C-alpha positions in Angstrom: -71.5 -26.2 30.6 -70.6 -27.6 27.1 -72.6 -30.6 25.8 -70.7 -33.5 24.2 -71.6 -33.5 20.5 -69.9 -36.7 19.4 -72.0 -39.7 18.3 -69.5 -42.3 19.4 -67.6 -42.9 22.6 -63.9 -42.1 22.3 -61.1 -44.5 23.5 -57.5 -43.7 24.3 -55.1 -45.4 21.9 -52.0 -47.4 23.0 -48.7 -45.6 22.8 -47.6 -47.5 19.6 -50.7 -46.4 17.6 -50.0 -44.0 14.7 -51.9 -42.3 11.9 -50.5 -41.1 8.6 -52.3 -38.9 6.0 -52.3 -40.0 2.4 -51.3 -39.5 -0.4 -48.0 -37.9 0.5 -47.4 -39.6 3.9 -45.8 -36.4 5.3 -48.1 -36.1 8.3 -47.4 -38.9 10.7 -48.5 -38.7 14.3 -49.4 -40.5 17.5 -53.1 -41.3 17.9 -54.4 -39.7 21.0 -58.0 -40.9 20.9 -60.2 -42.8 18.5 -63.9 -43.9 18.0 -66.0 -45.5 15.3 -66.5 -42.0 13.9 -63.0 -40.6 13.8 -59.7 -39.9 15.6 -57.4 -37.2 16.9 -53.6 -37.4 16.5 -50.6 -35.2 17.4 -47.8 -34.6 15.0 -44.8 -32.3 14.5 -45.4 -29.8 11.7 -42.7 -28.8 9.3 -42.5 -26.4 6.4 -43.6 -27.6 3.1 -45.8 -30.2 4.6 -48.8 -31.2 2.4 -51.9 -31.0 4.5 -54.6 -31.9 2.0 -55.9 -35.4 2.3 -59.0 -37.5 2.1 -57.6 -40.8 3.4 -55.7 -41.9 6.5 -53.8 -45.1 7.4 -53.8 -46.5 11.0 -50.9 -48.6 12.1 -49.3 -50.1 15.2 -45.6 -50.2 15.5 -44.0 -53.6 16.4 -47.3 -55.4 15.5 -48.9 -56.5 12.3 -51.9 -54.2 12.4 -52.3 -51.9 9.4 -55.5 -50.4 8.3 -55.0 -48.4 5.0 -57.0 -45.9 3.1 -59.7 -44.9 5.5 -61.8 -42.1 4.0 -61.7 -39.1 6.3 -62.4 -35.3 6.5 -60.3 -32.9 8.6 -62.4 -31.3 11.3 -59.7 -29.3 13.0 -55.9 -28.8 13.0 -54.6 -26.7 15.9 -51.3 -25.8 17.4 -50.7 -27.2 20.9 -48.2 -27.4 23.7 -46.8 -23.9 24.0 -47.0 -23.8 27.8 -44.7 -26.9 28.4 -42.1 -26.4 25.6 -38.7 -28.1 25.8 -35.7 -28.2 23.5 -37.5 -30.6 21.1 -40.5 -28.3 21.0 -38.7 -25.9 18.7 -40.8 -27.7 16.2 -44.5 -26.8 16.0 -46.6 -29.5 17.6 -50.2 -29.8 16.3 -53.3 -31.8 17.0 -55.5 -32.9 14.1 -59.1 -34.2 14.4 -60.5 -36.3 11.6 -64.0 -37.6 10.9 -64.2 -40.9 9.1 -66.1 -41.2 5.9 -68.1 -44.2 4.7 -66.1 -47.3 5.5 -66.2 -50.6 3.7 -67.4 -53.6 5.7 -63.8 -54.8 5.9 -62.6 -51.5 7.2 -65.4 -51.3 9.8 -64.5 -54.7 11.0 -60.8 -53.8 11.2 -61.6 -50.6 13.0 -63.7 -52.5 15.5 -60.8 -54.9 16.0 -58.5 -52.0 16.7 -60.9 -50.5 19.2 -61.2 -53.8 21.0 -57.5 -54.7 21.1 -55.4 -51.5 20.9 -57.1 -49.0 23.1 -56.6 -48.5 26.9 -59.8 -47.0 28.1 -62.3 -44.3 27.4 -61.2 -40.7 26.7 
C-alpha cells in the first residue's frame, strides 16, 4: 500500500480552470487538481513546444480570475490516455505536475481564494 506523500490536500478544479507555463505560453492545459503546494494539469503536446519554465499562470475562462507568475518547479510530465484514444487523440496528451515555489503574500491570498471559490471537492 502506497503512502500519500503530499503535504497539502488536493482539490478538483472547475472545468474552466487552466494553467499556462511562462515565458513562452506554449503549454496551456486544463487544471485537474490543485493544492496550496502545487497543481497537475493536462495539455496537448506538439512539436517544437518549449517545456522549460519556472513560472505558471492560473486563469478561469469566462471570469475575471487571473493569477500570474507563480514560481514553480516541474515534478513530472508524463504521456497519458493511450487506452481511450479517439480521433482527436492523434495528438499526444500529457499530464504535468508542478510544485509551487515561494509565493508572495498576495499570491498566497489569491491561491487561497481560488481554492475556496473555483474547486469542486477533494481529489
